[in-house]
Legacy VTK file of the C-alpha trace (Angstrom):
# vtk DataFile Version 3.0
C-alpha trace
ASCII
DATASET POLYDATA
POINTS 83 float
-11.009 22.352 122.810
-11.015 22.629 119.023
-13.449 20.026 117.652
-13.156 19.325 113.917
-16.389 18.159 112.340
-17.540 17.199 108.890
-16.436 14.544 106.465
-14.528 14.380 103.223
-13.931 11.824 100.505
-10.310 11.195 99.500
-9.892 9.850 95.977
-6.630 9.057 94.193
-6.112 11.688 91.474
-5.719 9.080 88.731
-9.052 7.500 89.760
-10.778 10.885 89.728
-9.401 11.744 86.292
-10.414 8.366 84.836
-13.840 7.951 86.464
-15.445 11.336 87.199
-18.345 12.349 84.927
-20.840 15.210 85.012
-23.608 15.986 82.553
-24.173 19.331 84.340
-27.721 18.388 85.331
-26.966 19.744 88.818
-26.624 23.177 87.198
-30.221 23.266 85.944
-33.580 24.041 87.482
-36.216 21.308 87.421
-37.724 22.955 84.310
-34.398 22.489 82.441
-33.318 26.149 82.493
-29.720 26.877 83.476
-29.157 28.326 86.954
-26.051 29.991 85.538
-24.506 29.826 82.068
-22.626 26.531 81.650
-18.898 26.421 80.935
-17.916 26.632 77.278
-16.038 23.323 77.340
-17.828 19.980 76.789
-19.318 17.928 79.619
-16.930 15.517 81.310
-17.783 11.910 80.417
-16.209 8.470 80.543
-17.033 5.399 78.483
-18.855 4.024 81.555
-20.714 7.102 82.738
-22.195 10.443 81.757
-23.086 11.444 85.331
-21.675 10.146 88.607
-21.174 13.375 90.527
-23.415 12.167 93.360
-21.082 9.201 93.976
-18.111 11.557 94.280
-19.795 13.945 96.721
-21.550 11.292 98.811
-20.213 10.858 102.324
-21.574 7.312 102.471
-18.482 5.079 102.576
-20.364 2.302 100.751
-20.921 4.543 97.698
-18.362 5.578 95.105
-14.602 5.257 95.172
-11.916 6.390 97.573
-12.260 6.624 101.330
-14.543 8.748 103.492
-12.964 10.282 106.595
-14.248 12.305 109.476
-12.342 15.570 109.190
-10.564 14.995 112.512
-9.399 11.523 111.361
-8.150 12.950 108.069
-6.178 15.687 109.848
-4.665 13.087 112.208
-3.727 10.847 109.274
-2.084 13.668 107.305
-0.239 14.869 110.403
1.201 11.378 111.001
2.353 11.182 107.360
4.162 14.514 107.582
6.100 13.681 110.741
LINES 1 84
83 0 1 2 3 4 5 6 7 8 9 10 11 12 13 14 15 16 17 18 19 20 21 22 23 24 25 26 27 28 29 30 31 32 33 34 35 36 37 38 39 40 41 42 43 44 45 46 47 48 49 50 51 52 53 54 55 56 57 58 59 60 61 62 63 64 65 66 67 68 69 70 71 72 73 74 75 76 77 78 79 80 81 82
């Protein structure tokens, strides 16, 4: 029996492009030094947020936007759509 585990958050692309923001703080040590050199392009921000990465990677369905699926439920849903 192949048991799929894990979860994933599914977010409409337009929502992601309009709402995602990261100030790159997750790329720094607690002392402020970079773990790795940051990308050359500016941080991604919206008018509402400078950092909401945690909302996008949270697997708590009550946090953030989109829907959180168990991996097996997501696979079942995508399989039904393709048939």
